[in-house]
mmJSON file of the N, C-alpha and C atoms, coordinates in Angstrom:
{"data_MODEL":{"atom_site":{
"group_PDB":["ATOM","ATOM","ATOM","ATOM","ATOM","ATOM","ATOM","ATOM","ATOM","ATOM","ATOM","ATOM","ATOM","ATOM","ATOM","ATOM","ATOM","ATOM","ATOM","ATOM","ATOM","ATOM","ATOM","ATOM","ATOM","ATOM","ATOM","ATOM","ATOM","ATOM","ATOM","ATOM","ATOM","ATOM","ATOM","ATOM","ATOM","ATOM","ATOM","ATOM","ATOM","ATOM","ATOM","ATOM","ATOM","ATOM","ATOM","ATOM","ATOM","ATOM","ATOM","ATOM","ATOM","ATOM","ATOM","ATOM","ATOM","ATOM","ATOM","ATOM","ATOM","ATOM","ATOM","ATOM","ATOM","ATOM","ATOM","ATOM","ATOM","ATOM","ATOM","ATOM","ATOM","ATOM","ATOM","ATOM","ATOM","ATOM","ATOM","ATOM","ATOM","ATOM","ATOM","ATOM","ATOM","ATOM","ATOM","ATOM","ATOM","ATOM","ATOM","ATOM","ATOM","ATOM","ATOM","ATOM","ATOM","ATOM","ATOM","ATOM","ATOM","ATOM","ATOM","ATOM","ATOM","ATOM","ATOM","ATOM","ATOM","ATOM","ATOM","ATOM","ATOM","ATOM","ATOM","ATOM","ATOM","ATOM","ATOM","ATOM","ATOM","ATOM","ATOM","ATOM","ATOM","ATOM","ATOM","ATOM","ATOM","ATOM","ATOM","ATOM","ATOM","ATOM","ATOM","ATOM","ATOM","ATOM","ATOM","ATOM","ATOM","ATOM","ATOM","ATOM","ATOM","ATOM","ATOM","ATOM","ATOM","ATOM","ATOM","ATOM","ATOM","ATOM","ATOM","ATOM","ATOM","ATOM","ATOM","ATOM","ATOM","ATOM","ATOM","ATOM","ATOM","ATOM","ATOM","ATOM","ATOM","ATOM","ATOM","ATOM","ATOM","ATOM","ATOM","ATOM","ATOM","ATOM","ATOM","ATOM","ATOM","ATOM","ATOM","ATOM","ATOM","ATOM","ATOM","ATOM","ATOM","ATOM","ATOM","ATOM","ATOM","ATOM","ATOM","ATOM","ATOM","ATOM","ATOM","ATOM","ATOM","ATOM","ATOM","ATOM","ATOM","ATOM","ATOM","ATOM","ATOM","ATOM","ATOM","ATOM","ATOM","ATOM","ATOM","ATOM","ATOM","ATOM","ATOM","ATOM","ATOM","ATOM","ATOM","ATOM","ATOM","ATOM","ATOM","ATOM","ATOM","ATOM","ATOM","ATOM","ATOM","ATOM","ATOM","ATOM","ATOM","ATOM","ATOM","ATOM"],
"id":[1,2,3,4,5,6,7,8,9,10,11,12,13,14,15,16,17,18,19,20,21,22,23,24,25,26,27,28,29,30,31,32,33,34,35,36,37,38,39,40,41,42,43,44,45,46,47,48,49,50,51,52,53,54,55,56,57,58,59,60,61,62,63,64,65,66,67,68,69,70,71,72,73,74,75,76,77,78,79,80,81,82,83,84,85,86,87,88,89,90,91,92,93,94,95,96,97,98,99,100,101,102,103,104,105,106,107,108,109,110,111,112,113,114,115,116,117,118,119,120,121,122,123,124,125,126,127,128,129,130,131,132,133,134,135,136,137,138,139,140,141,142,143,144,145,146,147,148,149,150,151,152,153,154,155,156,157,158,159,160,161,162,163,164,165,166,167,168,169,170,171,172,173,174,175,176,177,178,179,180,181,182,183,184,185,186,187,188,189,190,191,192,193,194,195,196,197,198,199,200,201,202,203,204,205,206,207,208,209,210,211,212,213,214,215,216,217,218,219,220,221,222,223,224,225,226,227,228,229,230,231,232,233,234,235,236,237,238,239,240],
"type_symbol":["N","C","C","N","C","C","N","C","C","N","C","C","N","C","C","N","C","C","N","C","C","N","C","C","N","C","C","N","C","C","N","C","C","N","C","C","N","C","C","N","C","C","N","C","C","N","C","C","N","C","C","N","C","C","N","C","C","N","C","C","N","C","C","N","C","C","N","C","C","N","C","C","N","C","C","N","C","C","N","C","C","N","C","C","N","C","C","N","C","C","N","C","C","N","C","C","N","C","C","N","C","C","N","C","C","N","C","C","N","C","C","N","C","C","N","C","C","N","C","C","N","C","C","N","C","C","N","C","C","N","C","C","N","C","C","N","C","C","N","C","C","N","C","C","N","C","C","N","C","C","N","C","C","N","C","C","N","C","C","N","C","C","N","C","C","N","C","C","N","C","C","N","C","C","N","C","C","N","C","C","N","C","C","N","C","C","N","C","C","N","C","C","N","C","C","N","C","C","N","C","C","N","C","C","N","C","C","N","C","C","N","C","C","N","C","C","N","C","C","N","C","C","N","C","C","N","C","C","N","C","C","N","C","C","N","C","C","N","C","C"],
"label_atom_id":["N","CA","C","N","CA","C","N","CA","C","N","CA","C","N","CA","C","N","CA","C","N","CA","C","N","CA","C","N","CA","C","N","CA","C","N","CA","C","N","CA","C","N","CA","C","N","CA","C","N","CA","C","N","CA","C","N","CA","C","N","CA","C","N","CA","C","N","CA","C","N","CA","C","N","CA","C","N","CA","C","N","CA","C","N","CA","C","N","CA","C","N","CA","C","N","CA","C","N","CA","C","N","CA","C","N","CA","C","N","CA","C","N","CA","C","N","CA","C","N","CA","C","N","CA","C","N","CA","C","N","CA","C","N","CA","C","N","CA","C","N","CA","C","N","CA","C","N","CA","C","N","CA","C","N","CA","C","N","CA","C","N","CA","C","N","CA","C","N","CA","C","N","CA","C","N","CA","C","N","CA","C","N","CA","C","N","CA","C","N","CA","C","N","CA","C","N","CA","C","N","CA","C","N","CA","C","N","CA","C","N","CA","C","N","CA","C","N","CA","C","N","CA","C","N","CA","C","N","CA","C","N","CA","C","N","CA","C","N","CA","C","N","CA","C","N","CA","C","N","CA","C","N","CA","C","N","CA","C","N","CA","C","N","CA","C","N","CA","C","N","CA","C","N","CA","C","N","CA","C"],
"label_alt_id":[null,null,null,null,null,null,null,null,null,null,null,null,null,null,null,null,null,null,null,null,null,null,null,null,null,null,null,null,null,null,null,null,null,null,null,null,null,null,null,null,null,null,null,null,null,null,null,null,null,null,null,null,null,null,null,null,null,null,null,null,null,null,null,null,null,null,null,null,null,null,null,null,null,null,null,null,null,null,null,null,null,null,null,null,null,null,null,null,null,null,null,null,null,null,null,null,null,null,null,null,null,null,null,null,null,null,null,null,null,null,null,null,null,null,null,null,null,null,null,null,null,null,null,null,null,null,null,null,null,null,null,null,null,null,null,null,null,null,null,null,null,null,null,null,null,null,null,null,null,null,null,null,null,null,null,null,null,null,null,null,null,null,null,null,null,null,null,null,null,null,null,null,null,null,null,null,null,null,null,null,null,null,null,null,null,null,null,null,null,null,null,null,null,null,null,null,null,null,null,null,null,null,null,null,null,null,null,null,null,null,null,null,null,null,null,null,null,null,null,null,null,null,null,null,null,null,null,null,null,null,null,null,null,null,null,null,null,null,null,null],
"label_comp_id":["UNK","UNK","UNK","UNK","UNK","UNK","UNK","UNK","UNK","UNK","UNK","UNK","UNK","UNK","UNK","UNK","UNK","UNK","UNK","UNK","UNK","UNK","UNK","UNK","UNK","UNK","UNK","UNK","UNK","UNK","UNK","UNK","UNK","UNK","UNK","UNK","UNK","UNK","UNK","UNK","UNK","UNK","UNK","UNK","UNK","UNK","UNK","UNK","UNK","UNK","UNK","UNK","UNK","UNK","UNK","UNK","UNK","UNK","UNK","UNK","UNK","UNK","UNK","UNK","UNK","UNK","UNK","UNK","UNK","UNK","UNK","UNK","UNK","UNK","UNK","UNK","UNK","UNK","UNK","UNK","UNK","UNK","UNK","UNK","UNK","UNK","UNK","UNK","UNK","UNK","UNK","UNK","UNK","UNK","UNK","UNK","UNK","UNK","UNK","UNK","UNK","UNK","UNK","UNK","UNK","UNK","UNK","UNK","UNK","UNK","UNK","UNK","UNK","UNK","UNK","UNK","UNK","UNK","UNK","UNK","UNK","UNK","UNK","UNK","UNK","UNK","UNK","UNK","UNK","UNK","UNK","UNK","UNK","UNK","UNK","UNK","UNK","UNK","UNK","UNK","UNK","UNK","UNK","UNK","UNK","UNK","UNK","UNK","UNK","UNK","UNK","UNK","UNK","UNK","UNK","UNK","UNK","UNK","UNK","UNK","UNK","UNK","UNK","UNK","UNK","UNK","UNK","UNK","UNK","UNK","UNK","UNK","UNK","UNK","UNK","UNK","UNK","UNK","UNK","UNK","UNK","UNK","UNK","UNK","UNK","UNK","UNK","UNK","UNK","UNK","UNK","UNK","UNK","UNK","UNK","UNK","UNK","UNK","UNK","UNK","UNK","UNK","UNK","UNK","UNK","UNK","UNK","UNK","UNK","UNK","UNK","UNK","UNK","UNK","UNK","UNK","UNK","UNK","UNK","UNK","UNK","UNK","UNK","UNK","UNK","UNK","UNK","UNK","UNK","UNK","UNK","UNK","UNK","UNK","UNK","UNK","UNK","UNK","UNK","UNK"],
"label_asym_id":["A","A","A","A","A","A","A","A","A","A","A","A","A","A","A","A","A","A","A","A","A","A","A","A","A","A","A","A","A","A","A","A","A","A","A","A","A","A","A","A","A","A","A","A","A","A","A","A","A","A","A","A","A","A","A","A","A","A","A","A","A","A","A","A","A","A","A","A","A","A","A","A","A","A","A","A","A","A","A","A","A","A","A","A","A","A","A","A","A","A","A","A","A","A","A","A","A","A","A","A","A","A","A","A","A","A","A","A","A","A","A","A","A","A","A","A","A","A","A","A","A","A","A","A","A","A","A","A","A","A","A","A","A","A","A","A","A","A","A","A","A","A","A","A","A","A","A","A","A","A","A","A","A","A","A","A","A","A","A","A","A","A","A","A","A","A","A","A","A","A","A","A","A","A","A","A","A","A","A","A","A","A","A","A","A","A","A","A","A","A","A","A","A","A","A","A","A","A","A","A","A","A","A","A","A","A","A","A","A","A","A","A","A","A","A","A","A","A","A","A","A","A","A","A","A","A","A","A","A","A","A","A","A","A","A","A","A","A","A","A"],
"label_entity_id":["1","1","1","1","1","1","1","1","1","1","1","1","1","1","1","1","1","1","1","1","1","1","1","1","1","1","1","1","1","1","1","1","1","1","1","1","1","1","1","1","1","1","1","1","1","1","1","1","1","1","1","1","1","1","1","1","1","1","1","1","1","1","1","1","1","1","1","1","1","1","1","1","1","1","1","1","1","1","1","1","1","1","1","1","1","1","1","1","1","1","1","1","1","1","1","1","1","1","1","1","1","1","1","1","1","1","1","1","1","1","1","1","1","1","1","1","1","1","1","1","1","1","1","1","1","1","1","1","1","1","1","1","1","1","1","1","1","1","1","1","1","1","1","1","1","1","1","1","1","1","1","1","1","1","1","1","1","1","1","1","1","1","1","1","1","1","1","1","1","1","1","1","1","1","1","1","1","1","1","1","1","1","1","1","1","1","1","1","1","1","1","1","1","1","1","1","1","1","1","1","1","1","1","1","1","1","1","1","1","1","1","1","1","1","1","1","1","1","1","1","1","1","1","1","1","1","1","1","1","1","1","1","1","1","1","1","1","1","1","1"],
"label_seq_id":[1,1,1,2,2,2,3,3,3,4,4,4,5,5,5,6,6,6,7,7,7,8,8,8,9,9,9,10,10,10,11,11,11,12,12,12,13,13,13,14,14,14,15,15,15,16,16,16,17,17,17,18,18,18,19,19,19,20,20,20,21,21,21,22,22,22,23,23,23,24,24,24,25,25,25,26,26,26,27,27,27,28,28,28,29,29,29,30,30,30,31,31,31,32,32,32,33,33,33,34,34,34,35,35,35,36,36,36,37,37,37,38,38,38,39,39,39,40,40,40,41,41,41,42,42,42,43,43,43,44,44,44,45,45,45,46,46,46,47,47,47,48,48,48,49,49,49,50,50,50,51,51,51,52,52,52,53,53,53,54,54,54,55,55,55,56,56,56,57,57,57,58,58,58,59,59,59,60,60,60,61,61,61,62,62,62,63,63,63,64,64,64,65,65,65,66,66,66,67,67,67,68,68,68,69,69,69,70,70,70,71,71,71,72,72,72,73,73,73,74,74,74,75,75,75,76,76,76,77,77,77,78,78,78,79,79,79,80,80,80],
"pdbx_PDB_ins_code":[null,null,null,null,null,null,null,null,null,null,null,null,null,null,null,null,null,null,null,null,null,null,null,null,null,null,null,null,null,null,null,null,null,null,null,null,null,null,null,null,null,null,null,null,null,null,null,null,null,null,null,null,null,null,null,null,null,null,null,null,null,null,null,null,null,null,null,null,null,null,null,null,null,null,null,null,null,null,null,null,null,null,null,null,null,null,null,null,null,null,null,null,null,null,null,null,null,null,null,null,null,null,null,null,null,null,null,null,null,null,null,null,null,null,null,null,null,null,null,null,null,null,null,null,null,null,null,null,null,null,null,null,null,null,null,null,null,null,null,null,null,null,null,null,null,null,null,null,null,null,null,null,null,null,null,null,null,null,null,null,null,null,null,null,null,null,null,null,null,null,null,null,null,null,null,null,null,null,null,null,null,null,null,null,null,null,null,null,null,null,null,null,null,null,null,null,null,null,null,null,null,null,null,null,null,null,null,null,null,null,null,null,null,null,null,null,null,null,null,null,null,null,null,null,null,null,null,null,null,null,null,null,null,null,null,null,null,null,null,null],
"Cartn_x":[0.837,0.0,0.89,0.552,1.285,0.52,1.231,0.607,1.209,0.346,0.752,0.117,0.844,0.275,-0.165,-1.357,-1.915,-1.608,-1.198,-1.048,-1.901,-2.874,-3.769,-3.183,-3.033,-2.472,-3.513,-4.791,-5.841,-6.808,-7.963,-8.993,-8.779,-9.061,-8.91,-9.824,-10.606,-11.465,-10.92,-11.249,-10.768,-11.196,-12.326,-12.822,-12.223,-11.409,-10.802,-9.777,-9.628,-8.648,-7.221,-6.391,-4.99,-4.055,-4.596,-3.801,-4.553,-3.798,-4.374,-3.595,-4.307,-3.682,-4.148,-3.226,-3.533,-2.75,-3.356,-2.656,-1.622,-1.767,-0.784,-0.165,1.089,1.722,1.084,1.024,0.513,1.695,1.493,2.525,1.999,2.878,2.421,1.666,0.538,-0.319,-1.513,-1.434,-2.565,-3.7,-4.92,-6.084,-6.595,-6.772,-7.267,-8.596,-9.397,-10.644,-10.509,-10.718,-10.633,-11.925,-11.831,-13.044,-13.894,-13.276,-14.016,-14.928,-14.497,-15.26,-15.873,-15.306,-15.755,-15.175,-14.366,-13.773,-12.59,-12.389,-11.252,-10.186,-8.929,-7.791,-6.704,-5.99,-4.821,-3.607,-2.818,-1.563,-0.563,-0.025,0.899,2.348,2.679,4.055,4.062,5.128,5.394,6.697,6.707,7.918,8.267,9.491,9.959,10.44,9.836,10.207,10.56,11.149,11.54,10.352,9.183,7.993,7.186,7.655,6.947,6.852,5.93,5.761,4.59,4.859,3.804,3.291,1.968,1.29,0.608,1.077,0.482,-0.652,-1.837,-3.029,-3.551,-4.119,-4.72,-6.083,-6.756,-8.092,-9.066,-10.023,-11.006,-11.941,-12.445,-13.326,-14.353,-15.353,-16.413,-16.157,-15.138,-14.814,-13.318,-12.834,-11.421,-11.074,-11.938,-11.674,-11.621,-12.538,-12.549,-11.298,-10.846,-9.638,-8.429,-8.312,-7.201,-7.296,-8.505,-8.719,-8.38,-8.836,-8.571,-7.08,-6.375,-4.929,-4.213,-4.63,-4.032,-4.462,-5.749,-6.255,-5.607,-5.331,-4.709,-3.185,-2.629,-1.191,-0.384,-1.055,-0.359,0.244,-0.308,0.108,0.228,1.215,1.37,0.223,-0.15,-1.201,-0.691,-1.607,-1.208,-1.527],
"Cartn_y":[-1.173,0.0,1.248,2.208,3.472,4.526,5.2,6.192,7.564,8.565,9.929,10.897,11.958,13.082,14.089,14.619,15.512,16.968,17.705,19.148,19.734,20.566,21.167,22.483,22.62,23.832,24.937,24.576,25.58,25.571,25.006,25.025,23.916,24.241,23.25,23.63,22.671,22.853,22.013,22.395,21.655,20.192,19.885,18.51,17.654,18.241,17.476,16.486,15.338,14.356,14.883,14.418,14.841,13.74,12.548,11.433,10.738,10.011,9.242,7.94,6.831,5.527,4.917,4.252,3.636,2.343,1.379,0.112,0.251,1.278,1.551,2.918,3.125,4.428,5.538,6.718,7.9,8.611,9.089,9.845,11.23,12.22,13.544,13.447,14.117,14.075,13.156,12.208,11.325,12.119,11.704,12.272,11.217,11.639,10.724,11.242,10.32,10.69,10.368,11.375,11.16,10.501,9.322,8.593,9.318,10.084,10.766,11.87,12.555,13.689,13.41,12.473,12.198,13.159,14.121,15.111,14.508,15.022,14.644,15.729,15.315,16.237,15.683,16.563,16.126,16.181,15.123,15.095,15.967,16.96,17.899,17.485,17.122,16.674,15.814,15.035,14.22,14.709,14.912,15.349,14.335,13.804,12.894,13.735,13.523,14.257,13.264,13.753,12.885,12.127,12.764,12.16,11.313,11.181,10.39,11.143,10.719,11.321,12.297,13.53,14.538,14.565,14.54,14.574,15.928,16.748,18.063,17.91,18.409,18.245,19.579,19.528,20.706,21.004,21.985,22.374,21.211,21.107,20.022,20.214,19.089,19.106,17.981,18.033,17.031,15.865,15.992,14.919,14.942,13.878,13.813,14.919,15.097,16.114,17.514,17.801,19.108,19.308,18.266,18.357,18.717,18.092,18.402,19.846,20.27,21.626,22.67,22.452,23.403,23.484,22.363,22.37,23.309,23.28,24.157,25.601,25.822,27.179,27.856,27.107,27.673,27.741,27.238,27.308,26.249,25.202,24.114,23.113,23.031,22.014,22.667,22.295,22.915,22.546,23.485,23.244,22.321,21.599,20.75,19.396],
"Cartn_z":[0.0,0.0,0.0,-0.826,-0.926,-0.132,0.784,1.646,1.371,1.309,1.007,2.005,2.325,3.046,1.993,2.12,1.11,1.442,0.4,0.48,-0.651,-0.291,-1.276,-1.768,-3.083,-3.659,-3.821,-3.833,-4.044,-2.865,-3.064,-2.027,-1.007,0.234,1.303,2.461,2.915,4.083,5.223,6.434,7.601,7.583,6.961,6.929,5.826,4.962,3.862,4.406,3.73,4.192,4.121,5.017,5.058,4.578,4.332,3.82,2.694,1.883,0.776,0.668,0.504,0.319,-0.993,-1.669,-2.958,-3.104,-3.766,-4.0,-5.118,-5.949,-7.006,-6.75,-7.123,-6.874,-7.715,-7.144,-7.837,-8.484,-9.701,-10.417,-10.745,-10.877,-11.299,-12.627,-12.684,-13.87,-13.696,-12.763,-12.492,-11.868,-12.143,-11.467,-10.497,-9.241,-8.219,-7.689,-7.17,-6.516,-5.036,-4.197,-2.761,-2.285,-1.692,-1.309,-0.269,0.596,1.661,1.128,0.088,-0.439,-1.8,-2.545,-3.907,-4.929,-4.475,-5.378,-6.129,-7.348,-8.168,-8.055,-8.064,-8.025,-8.941,-9.62,-10.376,-9.455,-9.48,-8.72,-9.46,-8.772,-9.404,-9.172,-7.946,-7.664,-6.403,-6.299,-5.117,-4.515,-3.222,-2.536,-1.458,-1.526,-0.485,0.693,1.845,3.045,4.145,5.202,6.309,6.892,6.874,7.475,6.5,5.268,4.26,2.947,2.105,0.786,0.806,0.365,0.276,-1.148,-1.286,-2.568,-2.709,-3.66,-3.898,-4.902,-4.525,-5.347,-5.856,-7.063,-7.678,-7.043,-7.591,-7.142,-7.331,-6.438,-6.507,-7.699,-8.211,-9.37,-9.239,-10.106,-10.081,-11.04,-11.907,-12.856,-13.152,-13.781,-14.166,-15.155,-16.16,-17.187,-16.583,-15.66,-15.021,-14.16,-13.49,-12.667,-13.533,-14.699,-15.612,-16.117,-16.479,-16.979,-15.912,-14.695,-13.617,-13.286,-13.399,-13.147,-14.108,-15.364,-16.372,-16.132,-15.87,-15.665,-14.461,-13.413,-12.212,-12.319,-13.413,-13.632,-12.903,-12.425,-11.733,-12.707,-13.925,-14.883,-16.245,-17.044,-18.369,-19.316,-20.135,-21.133,-22.222,-22.82,-23.938,-23.735],
"occupancy":[1.0,1.0,1.0,1.0,1.0,1.0,1.0,1.0,1.0,1.0,1.0,1.0,1.0,1.0,1.0,1.0,1.0,1.0,1.0,1.0,1.0,1.0,1.0,1.0,1.0,1.0,1.0,1.0,1.0,1.0,1.0,1.0,1.0,1.0,1.0,1.0,1.0,1.0,1.0,1.0,1.0,1.0,1.0,1.0,1.0,1.0,1.0,1.0,1.0,1.0,1.0,1.0,1.0,1.0,1.0,1.0,1.0,1.0,1.0,1.0,1.0,1.0,1.0,1.0,1.0,1.0,1.0,1.0,1.0,1.0,1.0,1.0,1.0,1.0,1.0,1.0,1.0,1.0,1.0,1.0,1.0,1.0,1.0,1.0,1.0,1.0,1.0,1.0,1.0,1.0,1.0,1.0,1.0,1.0,1.0,1.0,1.0,1.0,1.0,1.0,1.0,1.0,1.0,1.0,1.0,1.0,1.0,1.0,1.0,1.0,1.0,1.0,1.0,1.0,1.0,1.0,1.0,1.0,1.0,1.0,1.0,1.0,1.0,1.0,1.0,1.0,1.0,1.0,1.0,1.0,1.0,1.0,1.0,1.0,1.0,1.0,1.0,1.0,1.0,1.0,1.0,1.0,1.0,1.0,1.0,1.0,1.0,1.0,1.0,1.0,1.0,1.0,1.0,1.0,1.0,1.0,1.0,1.0,1.0,1.0,1.0,1.0,1.0,1.0,1.0,1.0,1.0,1.0,1.0,1.0,1.0,1.0,1.0,1.0,1.0,1.0,1.0,1.0,1.0,1.0,1.0,1.0,1.0,1.0,1.0,1.0,1.0,1.0,1.0,1.0,1.0,1.0,1.0,1.0,1.0,1.0,1.0,1.0,1.0,1.0,1.0,1.0,1.0,1.0,1.0,1.0,1.0,1.0,1.0,1.0,1.0,1.0,1.0,1.0,1.0,1.0,1.0,1.0,1.0,1.0,1.0,1.0,1.0,1.0,1.0,1.0,1.0,1.0,1.0,1.0,1.0,1.0,1.0,1.0,1.0,1.0,1.0,1.0,1.0,1.0],
"B_iso_or_equiv":[0.0,0.0,0.0,0.0,0.0,0.0,0.0,0.0,0.0,0.0,0.0,0.0,0.0,0.0,0.0,0.0,0.0,0.0,0.0,0.0,0.0,0.0,0.0,0.0,0.0,0.0,0.0,0.0,0.0,0.0,0.0,0.0,0.0,0.0,0.0,0.0,0.0,0.0,0.0,0.0,0.0,0.0,0.0,0.0,0.0,0.0,0.0,0.0,0.0,0.0,0.0,0.0,0.0,0.0,0.0,0.0,0.0,0.0,0.0,0.0,0.0,0.0,0.0,0.0,0.0,0.0,0.0,0.0,0.0,0.0,0.0,0.0,0.0,0.0,0.0,0.0,0.0,0.0,0.0,0.0,0.0,0.0,0.0,0.0,0.0,0.0,0.0,0.0,0.0,0.0,0.0,0.0,0.0,0.0,0.0,0.0,0.0,0.0,0.0,0.0,0.0,0.0,0.0,0.0,0.0,0.0,0.0,0.0,0.0,0.0,0.0,0.0,0.0,0.0,0.0,0.0,0.0,0.0,0.0,0.0,0.0,0.0,0.0,0.0,0.0,0.0,0.0,0.0,0.0,0.0,0.0,0.0,0.0,0.0,0.0,0.0,0.0,0.0,0.0,0.0,0.0,0.0,0.0,0.0,0.0,0.0,0.0,0.0,0.0,0.0,0.0,0.0,0.0,0.0,0.0,0.0,0.0,0.0,0.0,0.0,0.0,0.0,0.0,0.0,0.0,0.0,0.0,0.0,0.0,0.0,0.0,0.0,0.0,0.0,0.0,0.0,0.0,0.0,0.0,0.0,0.0,0.0,0.0,0.0,0.0,0.0,0.0,0.0,0.0,0.0,0.0,0.0,0.0,0.0,0.0,0.0,0.0,0.0,0.0,0.0,0.0,0.0,0.0,0.0,0.0,0.0,0.0,0.0,0.0,0.0,0.0,0.0,0.0,0.0,0.0,0.0,0.0,0.0,0.0,0.0,0.0,0.0,0.0,0.0,0.0,0.0,0.0,0.0,0.0,0.0,0.0,0.0,0.0,0.0,0.0,0.0,0.0,0.0,0.0,0.0],
"pdbx_formal_charge":[null,null,null,null,null,null,null,null,null,null,null,null,null,null,null,null,null,null,null,null,null,null,null,null,null,null,null,null,null,null,null,null,null,null,null,null,null,null,null,null,null,null,null,null,null,null,null,null,null,null,null,null,null,null,null,null,null,null,null,null,null,null,null,null,null,null,null,null,null,null,null,null,null,null,null,null,null,null,null,null,null,null,null,null,null,null,null,null,null,null,null,null,null,null,null,null,null,null,null,null,null,null,null,null,null,null,null,null,null,null,null,null,null,null,null,null,null,null,null,null,null,null,null,null,null,null,null,null,null,null,null,null,null,null,null,null,null,null,null,null,null,null,null,null,null,null,null,null,null,null,null,null,null,null,null,null,null,null,null,null,null,null,null,null,null,null,null,null,null,null,null,null,null,null,null,null,null,null,null,null,null,null,null,null,null,null,null,null,null,null,null,null,null,null,null,null,null,null,null,null,null,null,null,null,null,null,null,null,null,null,null,null,null,null,null,null,null,null,null,null,null,null,null,null,null,null,null,null,null,null,null,null,null,null,null,null,null,null,null,null],
"auth_seq_id":[1,1,1,2,2,2,3,3,3,4,4,4,5,5,5,6,6,6,7,7,7,8,8,8,9,9,9,10,10,10,11,11,11,12,12,12,13,13,13,14,14,14,15,15,15,16,16,16,17,17,17,18,18,18,19,19,19,20,20,20,21,21,21,22,22,22,23,23,23,24,24,24,25,25,25,26,26,26,27,27,27,28,28,28,29,29,29,30,30,30,31,31,31,32,32,32,33,33,33,34,34,34,35,35,35,36,36,36,37,37,37,38,38,38,39,39,39,40,40,40,41,41,41,42,42,42,43,43,43,44,44,44,45,45,45,46,46,46,47,47,47,48,48,48,49,49,49,50,50,50,51,51,51,52,52,52,53,53,53,54,54,54,55,55,55,56,56,56,57,57,57,58,58,58,59,59,59,60,60,60,61,61,61,62,62,62,63,63,63,64,64,64,65,65,65,66,66,66,67,67,67,68,68,68,69,69,69,70,70,70,71,71,71,72,72,72,73,73,73,74,74,74,75,75,75,76,76,76,77,77,77,78,78,78,79,79,79,80,80,80],
"auth_comp_id":["UNK","UNK","UNK","UNK","UNK","UNK","UNK","UNK","UNK","UNK","UNK","UNK","UNK","UNK","UNK","UNK","UNK","UNK","UNK","UNK","UNK","UNK","UNK","UNK","UNK","UNK","UNK","UNK","UNK","UNK","UNK","UNK","UNK","UNK","UNK","UNK","UNK","UNK","UNK","UNK","UNK","UNK","UNK","UNK","UNK","UNK","UNK","UNK","UNK","UNK","UNK","UNK","UNK","UNK","UNK","UNK","UNK","UNK","UNK","UNK","UNK","UNK","UNK","UNK","UNK","UNK","UNK","UNK","UNK","UNK","UNK","UNK","UNK","UNK","UNK","UNK","UNK","UNK","UNK","UNK","UNK","UNK","UNK","UNK","UNK","UNK","UNK","UNK","UNK","UNK","UNK","UNK","UNK","UNK","UNK","UNK","UNK","UNK","UNK","UNK","UNK","UNK","UNK","UNK","UNK","UNK","UNK","UNK","UNK","UNK","UNK","UNK","UNK","UNK","UNK","UNK","UNK","UNK","UNK","UNK","UNK","UNK","UNK","UNK","UNK","UNK","UNK","UNK","UNK","UNK","UNK","UNK","UNK","UNK","UNK","UNK","UNK","UNK","UNK","UNK","UNK","UNK","UNK","UNK","UNK","UNK","UNK","UNK","UNK","UNK","UNK","UNK","UNK","UNK","UNK","UNK","UNK","UNK","UNK","UNK","UNK","UNK","UNK","UNK","UNK","UNK","UNK","UNK","UNK","UNK","UNK","UNK","UNK","UNK","UNK","UNK","UNK","UNK","UNK","UNK","UNK","UNK","UNK","UNK","UNK","UNK","UNK","UNK","UNK","UNK","UNK","UNK","UNK","UNK","UNK","UNK","UNK","UNK","UNK","UNK","UNK","UNK","UNK","UNK","UNK","UNK","UNK","UNK","UNK","UNK","UNK","UNK","UNK","UNK","UNK","UNK","UNK","UNK","UNK","UNK","UNK","UNK","UNK","UNK","UNK","UNK","UNK","UNK","UNK","UNK","UNK","UNK","UNK","UNK","UNK","UNK","UNK","UNK","UNK","UNK"],
"auth_asym_id":["A","A","A","A","A","A","A","A","A","A","A","A","A","A","A","A","A","A","A","A","A","A","A","A","A","A","A","A","A","A","A","A","A","A","A","A","A","A","A","A","A","A","A","A","A","A","A","A","A","A","A","A","A","A","A","A","A","A","A","A","A","A","A","A","A","A","A","A","A","A","A","A","A","A","A","A","A","A","A","A","A","A","A","A","A","A","A","A","A","A","A","A","A","A","A","A","A","A","A","A","A","A","A","A","A","A","A","A","A","A","A","A","A","A","A","A","A","A","A","A","A","A","A","A","A","A","A","A","A","A","A","A","A","A","A","A","A","A","A","A","A","A","A","A","A","A","A","A","A","A","A","A","A","A","A","A","A","A","A","A","A","A","A","A","A","A","A","A","A","A","A","A","A","A","A","A","A","A","A","A","A","A","A","A","A","A","A","A","A","A","A","A","A","A","A","A","A","A","A","A","A","A","A","A","A","A","A","A","A","A","A","A","A","A","A","A","A","A","A","A","A","A","A","A","A","A","A","A","A","A","A","A","A","A","A","A","A","A","A","A"],
"auth_atom_id":["N","CA","C","N","CA","C","N","CA","C","N","CA","C","N","CA","C","N","CA","C","N","CA","C","N","CA","C","N","CA","C","N","CA","C","N","CA","C","N","CA","C","N","CA","C","N","CA","C","N","CA","C","N","CA","C","N","CA","C","N","CA","C","N","CA","C","N","CA","C","N","CA","C","N","CA","C","N","CA","C","N","CA","C","N","CA","C","N","CA","C","N","CA","C","N","CA","C","N","CA","C","N","CA","C","N","CA","C","N","CA","C","N","CA","C","N","CA","C","N","CA","C","N","CA","C","N","CA","C","N","CA","C","N","CA","C","N","CA","C","N","CA","C","N","CA","C","N","CA","C","N","CA","C","N","CA","C","N","CA","C","N","CA","C","N","CA","C","N","CA","C","N","CA","C","N","CA","C","N","CA","C","N","CA","C","N","CA","C","N","CA","C","N","CA","C","N","CA","C","N","CA","C","N","CA","C","N","CA","C","N","CA","C","N","CA","C","N","CA","C","N","CA","C","N","CA","C","N","CA","C","N","CA","C","N","CA","C","N","CA","C","N","CA","C","N","CA","C","N","CA","C","N","CA","C","N","CA","C","N","CA","C","N","CA","C","N","CA","C","N","CA","C","N","CA","C","N","CA","C"],
"pdbx_PDB_model_num":[1,1,1,1,1,1,1,1,1,1,1,1,1,1,1,1,1,1,1,1,1,1,1,1,1,1,1,1,1,1,1,1,1,1,1,1,1,1,1,1,1,1,1,1,1,1,1,1,1,1,1,1,1,1,1,1,1,1,1,1,1,1,1,1,1,1,1,1,1,1,1,1,1,1,1,1,1,1,1,1,1,1,1,1,1,1,1,1,1,1,1,1,1,1,1,1,1,1,1,1,1,1,1,1,1,1,1,1,1,1,1,1,1,1,1,1,1,1,1,1,1,1,1,1,1,1,1,1,1,1,1,1,1,1,1,1,1,1,1,1,1,1,1,1,1,1,1,1,1,1,1,1,1,1,1,1,1,1,1,1,1,1,1,1,1,1,1,1,1,1,1,1,1,1,1,1,1,1,1,1,1,1,1,1,1,1,1,1,1,1,1,1,1,1,1,1,1,1,1,1,1,1,1,1,1,1,1,1,1,1,1,1,1,1,1,1,1,1,1,1,1,1,1,1,1,1,1,1,1,1,1,1,1,1,1,1,1,1,1,1]
}}}
């Protein structure tokens, strides 16, 4: 199991999850759905830190396509 600490680059509420677990590794550019909220986020980068792996996520969206679009619009991910 792959475990990540979540860092939100855009919107974040106190009730949002702070960790994410996946049976497959997450790579930058992947879109994940957080089970607790149902929101989609594009993974922007992974940072190896002393306390584990930090997963930086884009703005929340209602679909995979919207998550990718918002990442580009907010300047988190290159267009194209």
